[in-house]
C-alpha positions as CSV (number, residue, x, y, z in Angstrom):
1,M,-42.8,20.9,-15.1
2,P,-39.2,21.9,-14.2
3,S,-38.0,25.1,-15.9
4,T,-36.0,24.9,-19.0
5,D,-32.7,25.7,-17.1
6,S,-33.3,22.8,-14.6
7,H,-30.8,20.6,-16.5
8,D,-28.1,23.3,-16.3
9,P,-25.9,22.3,-13.3
10,K,-25.1,25.9,-12.6
11,K,-28.8,26.8,-12.2
12,I,-30.6,23.7,-11.1
13,Y,-32.9,24.3,-8.0
14,G,-31.8,27.9,-8.2
15,I,-28.4,27.2,-6.7
16,H,-26.9,30.1,-8.7
17,I,-29.3,32.4,-6.8
18,W,-28.8,31.2,-3.2
19,G,-25.7,29.1,-3.3
20,E,-23.3,32.1,-3.5
21,G,-20.7,29.7,-5.0
22,N,-20.5,27.7,-1.8
23,F,-22.4,24.8,-3.2
24,V,-22.2,23.5,-6.7
25,V,-23.7,20.7,-8.8
26,E,-21.2,18.4,-10.5
27,D,-21.6,14.8,-11.7
28,G,-25.2,14.8,-10.7
29,V,-24.6,15.6,-7.0
30,V,-24.3,18.6,-4.7
31,K,-20.8,19.4,-3.7
32,I,-19.2,21.8,-1.2
33,N,-17.2,24.2,-3.4
34,H,-14.1,24.1,-1.1
35,G,-11.0,22.1,-0.8
36,C,-11.4,18.6,-2.4
37,K,-15.0,19.4,-3.1
38,P,-16.7,16.5,-1.3
39,S,-20.3,15.8,-2.1
40,L,-23.0,16.0,0.6
41,M,-24.0,12.5,-0.4
42,E,-20.4,11.3,0.3
43,I,-20.5,12.9,3.8
44,T,-24.0,11.6,4.5
45,K,-23.1,8.0,3.5
46,R,-20.0,8.1,5.7
47,L,-22.0,9.1,8.7
48,R,-24.7,6.5,8.0
49,D,-22.1,3.8,7.6
50,E,-21.0,4.6,11.1
51,G,-24.5,4.0,12.3
52,Y,-26.0,7.5,12.5
53,K,-29.6,7.2,11.2
54,G,-32.3,9.8,10.9
55,P,-31.8,13.4,9.9
56,L,-28.3,14.9,10.0
57,F,-27.3,18.5,10.8
58,L,-24.0,19.3,9.0
59,R,-21.9,22.3,10.0
60,F,-19.3,23.9,7.8
61,P,-17.3,26.3,9.9
62,H,-15.3,27.7,7.0
63,L,-18.6,29.2,5.6
64,S,-19.4,31.3,8.7
65,A,-15.7,32.4,9.0
66,Q,-15.7,33.3,5.3
67,N,-18.8,35.4,5.8
68,V,-17.2,37.4,8.6
69,R,-14.1,38.0,6.5
70,N,-16.3,39.1,3.6
71,L,-18.0,41.6,5.8
72,F,-14.7,43.0,7.1
73,A,-13.2,43.0,3.6
74,H,-16.1,45.0,2.1
75,F,-16.2,47.6,4.8
76,E,-12.4,48.0,4.6
77,R,-12.8,48.4,0.8
78,A,-15.5,51.0,1.2
79,K,-13.5,52.9,3.8
80,R,-10.6,53.1,1.4
81,E,-12.8,54.1,-1.5
82,F,-14.5,57.0,0.4
83,G,-11.5,58.0,2.5
84,Y,-13.3,57.1,5.8
85,G,-11.4,57.7,9.0
86,G,-13.4,55.6,11.4
87,K,-12.8,51.9,12.2
88,F,-15.0,48.9,11.6
89,K,-15.8,46.3,14.2
90,A,-18.5,43.6,14.5
91,V,-20.2,41.3,17.0
92,F,-22.2,38.1,16.5
93,P,-25.5,38.2,18.3
94,L,-25.8,35.0,20.3
95,K,-29.6,34.9,20.0
96,V,-29.1,33.8,16.4
97,N,-27.3,30.6,17.3
98,Q,-25.8,29.8,20.8
99,F,-24.8,26.2,20.0
100,P,-21.1,25.4,20.8
101,G,-20.7,23.6,17.5
102,F,-21.1,27.0,15.8
103,I,-19.8,29.5,18.4
104,I,-16.5,27.9,19.4
105,P,-15.2,27.4,15.8
106,L,-16.4,30.9,14.8
107,M,-14.4,32.6,17.6
108,E,-11.3,30.5,16.9
109,A,-11.4,31.3,13.2
110,T,-11.9,35.1,13.6
111,K,-9.4,35.9,16.4
112,E,-7.3,38.1,14.2
113,L,-10.3,40.4,13.5
114,E,-12.1,43.0,15.7
115,Y,-14.9,40.5,16.1
116,G,-16.7,39.5,19.3
117,L,-20.1,38.5,20.7
118,E,-23.3,40.3,21.5
119,A,-25.4,39.1,24.5
120,G,-29.0,39.7,25.4
121,S,-29.3,37.7,28.6
122,K,-27.3,36.6,31.6
123,G,-26.6,33.2,30.1
124,E,-25.5,34.7,26.8
125,L,-23.2,37.1,28.6
126,I,-21.5,34.2,30.4
127,L,-20.9,32.6,27.0
128,A,-19.6,35.9,25.6
129,M,-17.2,36.3,28.6
130,A,-16.0,32.7,28.1
131,Y,-15.5,32.6,24.4
132,T,-14.9,36.2,23.2
133,N,-11.2,36.6,22.5
134,L,-9.8,39.1,25.1
135,G,-9.8,42.6,23.9
136,K,-12.4,42.0,21.2
137,P,-15.8,43.7,21.6
138,I,-18.6,42.4,23.7
139,T,-21.9,44.3,23.6
140,V,-24.9,43.7,25.9
141,N,-28.4,44.5,24.6
142,G,-31.8,43.8,25.9
143,F,-33.5,44.5,29.2
144,K,-31.2,44.3,32.2
145,D,-31.5,43.9,36.0
146,Q,-28.9,44.7,38.6
147,E,-27.4,41.2,38.5
148,L,-26.9,41.3,34.7
149,I,-25.2,44.7,35.0
150,S,-23.0,43.4,37.9
151,I,-21.9,40.6,35.6
152,G,-20.9,43.2,33.1
153,F,-18.7,44.9,35.6
154,L,-17.1,41.6,36.4
155,A,-16.4,41.2,32.7
156,A,-14.7,44.6,32.6
157,K,-12.5,43.6,35.5
158,M,-11.5,40.4,33.6
159,G,-10.2,42.7,30.9
160,H,-13.0,42.4,28.4
161,N,-13.9,45.2,26.1
162,I,-17.5,45.3,27.1
163,T,-20.3,47.9,26.3
164,L,-23.6,47.8,28.2
165,T,-26.2,49.3,25.9
166,I,-29.0,50.7,28.0
167,E,-32.6,50.3,26.9
168,G,-34.2,52.6,29.5
169,I,-33.2,55.3,32.0
170,N,-33.6,52.8,34.9
171,E,-30.8,50.7,33.5
172,L,-28.5,53.7,33.5
173,E,-29.4,54.3,37.1
174,L,-28.4,50.8,37.9
175,I,-25.1,51.2,36.2
176,I,-24.4,54.4,38.3
177,K,-25.3,52.4,41.4
178,E,-23.0,49.5,40.5
179,A,-20.1,52.0,39.6
180,K,-20.2,53.2,43.2
181,R,-20.0,49.6,44.4
182,F,-17.5,48.2,42.1
183,G,-15.3,51.2,41.3
184,T,-13.2,51.0,38.2
185,P,-13.1,49.8,35.6
186,V,-16.6,50.8,34.6
187,P,-17.9,49.1,31.4
188,K,-18.4,51.3,28.4
189,I,-21.9,52.6,28.0
190,G,-24.1,52.5,24.9
191,L,-27.4,54.2,24.3
192,R,-30.0,52.4,22.2
193,I,-31.9,55.1,20.3
194,R,-35.5,54.9,19.3
195,L,-35.6,56.1,15.7
196,H,-38.5,57.6,13.8
197,T,-37.5,55.4,10.9
198,G,-39.3,52.1,10.8
199,G,-38.3,48.8,9.2
200,I,-40.2,46.8,6.6
201,G,-41.4,43.2,6.3
202,I,-42.0,40.7,9.1
203,W,-39.7,42.5,11.5
204,A,-40.8,46.0,10.8
205,K,-41.7,46.7,14.4
206,S,-38.1,46.5,15.4
207,G,-37.9,50.2,14.3
208,G,-40.0,53.3,14.7
209,Y,-41.5,55.1,17.7
210,S,-43.6,52.0,18.6
211,S,-40.6,49.7,18.7
212,K,-39.9,47.6,21.8
213,F,-36.5,49.1,22.6
214,G,-34.7,52.4,22.7
215,L,-34.6,55.9,24.3
216,T,-36.7,58.8,23.0
217,S,-35.1,62.1,22.3
218,T,-36.2,63.3,25.7
219,E,-34.7,60.3,27.4
220,L,-31.4,60.8,25.5
221,L,-31.2,64.3,27.0
222,E,-32.1,62.9,30.5
223,A,-29.4,60.2,30.1
224,M,-26.8,62.8,29.2
225,D,-27.7,64.8,32.4
226,L,-27.3,61.7,34.5
227,L,-24.0,60.8,33.0
228,K,-22.7,64.3,33.6
229,A,-24.0,64.4,37.2
230,H,-22.1,61.3,38.1
231,D,-18.9,61.9,36.1
232,L,-19.6,59.0,33.7
233,T,-19.8,61.0,30.4
234,D,-16.4,59.6,29.4
235,R,-17.9,56.0,29.5
236,L,-20.5,56.8,26.8
237,S,-18.9,55.3,23.7
238,M,-21.7,54.0,21.5
239,I,-25.2,54.6,20.2
240,H,-27.1,51.6,18.8
241,F,-30.2,51.0,16.7
242,H,-31.8,48.1,14.9
243,I,-34.6,48.3,12.3
244,G,-35.3,44.7,11.8
245,S,-34.0,41.3,10.7
246,Q,-33.7,40.2,7.0
247,M,-34.0,43.7,5.5
248,N,-35.1,43.1,1.9
249,H,-34.8,46.7,0.9
250,I,-31.9,49.1,1.5
251,S,-33.9,52.3,1.8
252,P,-35.0,52.0,5.4
253,L,-31.4,51.5,6.5
254,K,-30.3,54.6,4.7
255,K,-32.9,56.7,6.4
256,A,-32.0,55.2,9.8
257,I,-28.3,55.9,9.3
258,R,-29.0,59.6,8.5
259,E,-31.2,59.9,11.6
260,A,-28.7,58.0,13.8
261,G,-25.7,60.0,12.4
262,N,-27.3,63.3,13.3
263,I,-28.1,62.0,16.8
264,Y,-24.5,60.9,17.2
265,A,-23.3,64.4,16.2
266,E,-25.7,66.1,18.5
267,L,-24.7,64.0,21.5
268,R,-21.0,64.8,20.9
269,K,-21.9,68.5,20.8
270,L,-23.6,68.0,24.2
271,G,-20.3,66.8,25.8
272,A,-20.1,63.1,24.9
273,E,-16.5,63.5,23.8
274,N,-15.7,59.8,24.0
275,L,-18.7,58.8,22.0
276,H,-17.1,57.3,18.9
277,A,-19.2,54.4,17.7
278,I,-22.5,53.7,15.9
279,N,-23.8,50.2,16.1
280,I,-26.2,49.8,13.1
281,G,-27.5,46.5,14.4
282,G,-28.3,43.5,12.2
283,G,-30.6,43.0,9.3
284,L,-28.3,42.3,6.5
285,A,-30.5,39.9,4.4
286,V,-29.7,36.4,3.4
287,E,-30.9,35.1,0.0
288,Y,-33.3,32.2,0.5
289,S,-35.1,32.3,-2.8
290,Q,-34.7,29.6,-5.5
291,Q,-36.3,31.8,-8.1
292,E,-35.1,34.9,-9.9
293,S,-38.5,36.6,-9.5
294,Q,-38.7,36.1,-5.8
295,T,-35.3,37.2,-4.5
296,S,-35.0,38.1,-0.8
297,R,-33.2,41.5,-1.1
298,N,-32.7,44.3,-3.6
299,Y,-29.1,45.1,-2.7
300,T,-25.7,43.5,-2.6
301,L,-23.1,43.4,0.2
302,E,-21.1,46.0,-1.8
303,E,-24.0,48.4,-1.9
304,F,-24.8,47.8,1.8
305,T,-21.3,48.7,2.9
306,N,-20.9,51.6,0.5
307,D,-24.1,53.2,1.7
308,V,-23.2,52.9,5.4
309,V,-19.7,54.3,5.0
310,F,-20.7,57.0,2.5
311,L,-23.6,58.3,4.6
312,L,-21.8,58.4,7.9
313,K,-18.8,60.2,6.3
314,E,-21.2,62.7,4.7
315,I,-23.0,63.4,8.0
316,S,-19.8,63.6,10.0
317,Q,-18.3,66.2,7.6
318,A,-21.5,68.2,7.5
319,K,-21.7,68.3,11.3
320,G,-18.0,68.7,11.9
321,V,-17.5,65.6,14.1
322,R,-15.1,62.7,13.9
323,E,-16.2,59.8,11.7
324,P,-17.5,57.1,14.0
325,T,-16.4,53.5,14.4
326,I,-19.0,51.4,12.6
327,F,-20.3,48.3,14.4
328,T,-22.6,45.7,12.9
329,E,-24.2,42.5,14.1
330,S,-25.5,40.8,11.0
331,G,-26.0,37.5,12.7
332,R,-28.2,35.9,10.1
333,Y,-25.7,36.8,7.3
334,V,-22.9,35.1,9.3
335,A,-24.7,32.0,10.5
336,A,-27.4,31.0,8.0
337,N,-25.4,29.2,5.3
338,H,-23.0,27.4,7.6
339,A,-25.4,24.5,8.2
340,V,-27.3,22.0,6.0
341,L,-30.1,19.7,7.2
342,V,-30.0,16.3,5.4
343,A,-33.1,14.2,5.8
344,P,-34.0,10.9,4.1
345,V,-37.2,10.3,2.3
346,L,-39.1,7.4,3.9
347,E,-42.0,7.0,1.5
348,L,-43.7,8.2,-1.7
349,F,-47.4,7.8,-1.0
350,S,-48.4,7.2,-4.6
351,Q,-46.1,4.1,-4.7
352,E,-48.7,2.5,-2.5
353,Y,-50.7,2.3,-5.7
354,S,-49.3,-0.4,-8.0
355,E,-50.8,-2.7,-10.6
356,K,-50.3,-5.7,-8.3
357,I,-52.8,-4.3,-5.8
358,L,-55.7,-4.1,-8.3
359,R,-58.7,-6.2,-7.4
360,L,-60.5,-6.2,-10.7
361,K,-63.6,-8.3,-11.0
362,E,-64.8,-10.5,-13.9
363,T,-67.3,-7.7,-14.6
364,N,-66.4,-4.2,-13.5
365,P,-68.5,-1.1,-13.6
366,P,-68.2,0.5,-17.0
367,L,-66.2,3.5,-15.8
368,V,-63.7,1.3,-13.9
369,Q,-63.2,-0.9,-16.9
370,E,-62.7,2.2,-19.0
371,L,-60.0,3.5,-16.6
372,Y,-58.3,0.1,-16.9
373,D,-58.4,0.4,-20.7
374,L,-57.0,3.9,-20.5
375,Y,-54.1,2.7,-18.3
376,R,-53.2,-0.1,-20.7
377,S,-53.3,2.0,-23.9
378,I,-51.9,5.4,-22.8
379,S,-49.1,6.8,-25.0
380,T,-47.3,10.0,-25.7
381,K,-49.9,10.9,-28.4
382,N,-52.9,10.5,-26.2
383,A,-51.5,11.1,-22.7
384,R,-53.0,14.6,-22.1
385,E,-56.5,13.4,-23.3
386,Y,-56.4,10.2,-21.2
387,L,-55.2,12.2,-18.2
388,H,-58.3,14.4,-18.5
389,D,-60.5,11.4,-18.9
390,A,-59.1,9.7,-15.9
391,L,-59.6,12.7,-13.6
392,D,-63.2,13.1,-14.9
393,H,-63.9,9.4,-14.4
394,M,-62.6,9.5,-10.8
395,E,-65.0,12.3,-9.9
396,S,-67.9,10.4,-11.4
397,L,-67.0,7.1,-9.7
398,L,-66.6,8.8,-6.3
399,T,-70.0,10.3,-6.7
400,L,-71.4,6.8,-7.6
401,F,-69.8,5.4,-4.4
402,D,-71.4,8.1,-2.3
403,L,-74.8,7.2,-3.8
404,G,-74.2,3.5,-3.2
405,Y,-73.9,2.4,-6.8
406,I,-70.4,0.9,-6.6
407,D,-68.7,-0.9,-3.7
408,L,-65.4,-0.3,-1.8
409,T,-63.5,-2.6,-4.1
410,D,-64.6,-0.5,-7.1
411,R,-63.5,2.6,-5.3
412,A,-60.1,1.1,-4.4
413,N,-59.6,0.1,-8.1
414,T,-60.6,3.6,-9.1
415,E,-58.0,5.3,-6.9
416,T,-55.2,2.9,-8.0
417,L,-55.9,3.2,-11.7
418,V,-56.1,7.0,-11.6
419,H,-52.8,7.2,-9.8
420,L,-51.2,4.8,-12.3
421,I,-52.5,6.8,-15.2
422,I,-51.4,10.1,-13.7
423,K,-47.9,8.7,-13.1
424,K,-47.6,7.4,-16.6
425,A,-49.0,10.5,-18.2
426,L,-46.7,12.8,-16.4
427,E,-43.7,10.7,-17.4
428,L,-44.8,10.8,-21.0
429,L,-45.4,14.5,-20.9
430,R,-42.4,15.6,-19.0
431,D,-40.7,17.1,-22.1
432,K,-43.9,19.0,-23.1
433,P,-44.5,21.5,-20.3
434,S,-47.6,23.7,-20.3
435,K,-49.7,25.7,-17.9
436,E,-52.3,23.0,-18.0
437,I,-49.8,20.3,-16.9
438,K,-48.6,22.6,-14.1
439,D,-52.2,23.0,-12.9
440,I,-52.6,19.2,-13.0
441,L,-49.4,18.8,-11.0
442,D,-50.8,21.2,-8.4
443,R,-53.8,18.9,-8.0
444,V,-52.0,15.6,-8.0
445,Q,-48.5,16.3,-6.5
446,E,-46.6,13.4,-4.9
447,R,-46.4,13.4,-1.2
448,Y,-42.9,12.6,0.2
449,L,-42.6,11.5,3.8
450,V,-39.3,12.9,5.1
451,N,-37.6,11.7,8.3
452,F,-37.4,15.0,10.1
453,S,-39.6,17.4,12.3
454,L,-40.4,20.7,10.6
455,F,-41.2,22.1,14.1
456,Q,-37.7,21.2,15.4
457,S,-35.6,22.0,12.3
458,L,-37.5,24.6,10.3
459,P,-39.6,26.5,12.9
460,D,-39.5,29.7,10.9
461,Y,-41.3,27.9,8.0
462,W,-44.1,26.9,10.4
463,G,-44.3,30.2,12.3
464,L,-43.4,32.8,9.7
465,G,-43.8,31.2,6.3
466,Q,-40.0,31.6,5.7
467,T,-38.9,29.4,2.9
468,F,-35.5,27.7,2.8
469,P,-33.6,26.4,-0.3
470,L,-34.0,22.7,-0.6
471,M,-33.0,20.1,-3.2
472,P,-32.1,16.4,-3.5
473,L,-28.5,15.6,-2.9
474,D,-28.1,13.4,-6.0
475,R,-29.7,12.4,-9.3
476,L,-29.2,16.0,-10.4
477,D,-28.3,14.8,-13.9
478,Q,-31.8,13.4,-14.2
479,P,-34.9,15.5,-14.7
480,P,-37.2,15.5,-11.7
481,T,-40.7,14.6,-12.8
482,R,-42.9,14.7,-9.7
483,S,-44.5,17.9,-8.2
484,A,-43.8,17.4,-4.6
485,S,-45.2,18.3,-1.2
486,L,-43.2,17.2,1.9
487,W,-44.6,15.7,5.0
488,D,-42.6,15.5,8.2
489,I,-43.0,12.6,10.7
490,T,-44.9,14.5,13.4
491,C,-48.5,13.8,13.9
492,D,-49.4,17.4,13.2
493,S,-51.1,18.4,9.9
494,D,-49.0,21.6,10.0
495,G,-45.9,19.5,9.5
496,E,-46.0,19.9,5.8
497,I,-44.3,21.9,3.1
498,A,-47.1,22.1,0.6
499,F,-46.7,22.3,-3.1
500,N,-46.9,25.9,-4.2
501,I,-47.5,26.5,-7.9
502,D,-45.8,29.9,-7.6
503,N,-42.8,28.4,-5.9
504,P,-42.9,24.8,-7.2
505,L,-40.8,21.9,-6.0
506,Y,-40.1,19.0,-8.3
507,L,-38.4,15.8,-7.1
508,H,-37.5,12.4,-8.6
509,D,-39.7,9.4,-8.7
510,V,-37.7,6.9,-6.7
511,N,-38.4,3.5,-5.2
512,V,-37.4,4.0,-1.6
513,E,-37.7,0.3,-0.9
514,K,-34.7,-0.2,-3.1
515,E,-32.7,3.0,-2.9
516,E,-32.2,6.0,-0.6
517,Y,-33.1,9.5,-1.5
518,F,-31.9,12.4,0.6
519,L,-33.1,16.0,0.6
520,G,-30.9,18.9,1.7
521,F,-32.4,22.0,3.4
522,F,-29.9,24.8,3.2
523,K,-29.2,28.1,5.1
524,V,-30.7,26.7,8.3
525,G,-27.9,27.9,10.6
526,A,-29.6,31.1,11.9
527,Y,-32.3,30.9,14.5
528,Q,-33.7,27.5,13.5
529,E,-31.7,25.5,16.0
530,I,-32.4,27.5,19.1
531,L,-36.1,28.2,18.1
532,G,-36.7,24.5,17.3
533,M,-39.4,23.0,19.5
534,R,-39.7,19.4,20.8
535,H,-43.0,18.8,19.2
536,N,-43.8,15.1,19.6
537,L,-40.5,15.0,21.5
538,F,-38.3,15.0,18.4
539,T,-35.0,16.6,19.3
540,H,-32.1,18.3,17.6
541,P,-30.9,16.0,14.8
542,T,-27.5,14.3,15.0
543,E,-24.9,16.9,14.2
544,A,-21.4,16.8,12.8
545,I,-18.8,19.4,11.9
546,V,-17.1,19.1,8.5
547,R,-13.7,20.8,8.8
548,F,-11.3,21.3,5.9
549,E,-7.5,20.9,6.3
550,E,-5.0,23.2,4.6
551,D,-4.3,20.6,1.9
552,G,-8.0,20.6,1.0
553,T,-8.9,17.3,2.5
554,Y,-11.7,17.2,5.1
555,R,-12.6,15.4,8.3
556,I,-15.8,14.9,10.1
557,E,-15.5,15.7,13.8
558,K,-17.4,16.3,17.0
559,I,-20.4,14.1,16.0
560,L,-23.1,14.6,18.5
561,E,-26.0,12.1,18.2
562,A,-29.5,13.2,18.7
563,Q,-30.7,12.7,22.3
564,N,-32.2,9.3,23.2
565,I,-35.7,9.0,24.4
566,L,-34.8,8.8,28.1
567,D,-32.7,12.0,27.9
568,V,-35.5,13.8,26.2
569,L,-38.0,12.8,28.9
570,E,-35.6,13.8,31.6
571,D,-35.1,17.2,30.0
572,I,-38.8,17.9,30.3
573,D,-38.6,17.0,34.0
574,Y,-39.8,13.4,34.0
575,D,-38.2,11.1,36.6
576,T,-37.0,8.6,34.1
577,K,-36.3,6.0,36.9
578,E,-40.0,6.3,37.8
579,V,-41.0,5.9,34.1
580,E,-38.9,2.8,33.9
581,R,-40.2,1.4,37.2
582,R,-43.9,1.9,36.1
583,I,-43.3,0.2,32.8
584,R,-41.5,-2.7,34.4
585,Q,-44.3,-3.1,36.9
586,L,-47.0,-3.1,34.2
587,I,-45.1,-5.8,32.3
588,E,-44.7,-7.9,35.4
589,D,-48.4,-7.5,36.3
590,S,-49.7,-8.2,32.8
591,E,-51.6,-11.5,32.4
592,K,-51.0,-11.4,28.7
593,I,-47.3,-11.7,29.0
594,E,-45.8,-15.1,29.8
595,E,-43.2,-15.4,32.5
596,D,-40.4,-16.3,30.1
597,E,-41.3,-13.4,27.8
598,R,-40.9,-10.6,30.4
599,K,-37.2,-10.4,30.4
600,E,-37.0,-10.3,26.6
601,I,-39.7,-7.6,26.4
602,L,-37.9,-5.5,29.0
603,G,-34.7,-5.8,27.1
604,K,-36.3,-4.6,23.9
605,L,-37.9,-1.7,25.6
606,Y,-34.6,-0.6,27.2
607,L,-32.9,-0.8,23.8
608,Y,-35.6,1.4,22.2
609,L,-35.3,3.9,25.1
610,S,-31.6,4.3,24.4
611,E,-32.2,5.2,20.8
612,N,-33.2,8.7,19.4
613,G,-36.8,9.2,18.5
614,Y,-36.4,9.6,14.7
615,L,-37.4,6.8,12.5
616,R,-34.9,4.1,11.6
617,T,-34.3,3.5,7.9
618,I,-32.3,0.9,6.0
619,N,-28.8,1.7,4.7
620,F,-28.8,0.2,1.3
621,A,-25.0,0.5,1.1
622,E,-24.7,-2.3,3.6
């Protein structure tokens, strides 16, 4: 059953662990802890009253801007504390979230900081050139061809502060070639170093000698020779490394900084006098856990910044070189918590079992009759005993059905009665938690059908097993009584968040035929949008930006409805005019459709084609 602190608004659903003070529970609802503190239910109902059905993707730009400012504030504090002489700058890696509803507000809100964008492809570089505030840093990582490098030269001519980080010697050769063709200004050059230090966790292969990117020690020396030979040593300004996303332990980063700091010092001694920056990459972890025993990282932002600054100062002093400018990416940290997915529950499957659907006979098999008697007489005193009896009877009756001793009506009555007994027993025992009850909950959890696609909106759960904080948006002043597994609306059995006894989810027993029940999935702003796949042709949910005014009030703006069916088909290269023509012809040729029906049927089809593919639900507020 729910833990003893589940009634404490400060701790319910682990919000004190992952919420970071940005979301709070008050008056039984989840609120944004900013400005006038609107509830997510209030925002959701406003959008649904305007006709936006299905799942909603809510953006809160103040949260991403706040995270950037926190990052800068902590590094500036650490610099003061340790007397660090280098600067701090940062870039947001576009691969984490390229959507305009995120990037444009982020760049607007951080223009006063030394904050820019990191690109890993031609398309991303074009976005970086368009939206990075002039003079703020742009870095380019990833494999590059001549065309991408040429775009980098054009960015430099536009006045952008751009650094091309080379991943291999051939890329440096292309830069040298383009420098002869374009002349000045030549973009700054960075060298991605292949560290001995490896990462840990799912993304461990980002570091170490077997990592995908980076120059070996031998290649670093070769790169220095090439730069000197072509008078480009002065353009070398940065070294870069990355040991993995979502670093749950700080120790690999500390080892990597020591290694990178020594490489930095050695390159300066070799003549790279303008080398002044170390980009420590991303990896700053986000807390996704809802349980104290399963936290996602073993360090704080304060510890992270202290370790980086202290170690680089220590190495610089020991090697007698200037303290480098520190660059970070930390895209997950910046983006994850800015977005919340809100999805309505469509159905609770046990609610298909009600007393009114029983088909009891005048004379029932003894075990079926006994189940009925258990259901009618269950009480708090005997609930645990009757629950055990009901589960045992169900096993016996299903065996009798397989052997042909009872019929389908008896089996249906068995299923209905057992579900009714379970539901009543759990309600009676909700204040008497025990391991036994938890084990039973694991066996008989309620299945909630939720109007969203897990593959579209939570691909990291499907692909990597990454969990995300989730909770109902209201009824938080009432104890949840049902152990829950979630089913999405795709026709794929993998579209499920199964009940996990080690990470249990408990939800409320609601009648969705009479009232709406919404779930919020939090910290979905990093990677999930761009990795989301159109499984079953479900698209990005309807999105909206929630922006706060200086006086604390809020407004909902830039609502972008989920694509309609025709747009989705067109995006995957169907000729939608041909699709329409074929359907129209089949209707006209059908002998089962009367002449006067054809126009009406075509009208209905065109109406459906103009809607998004998510399921339509009733707005009970109407």
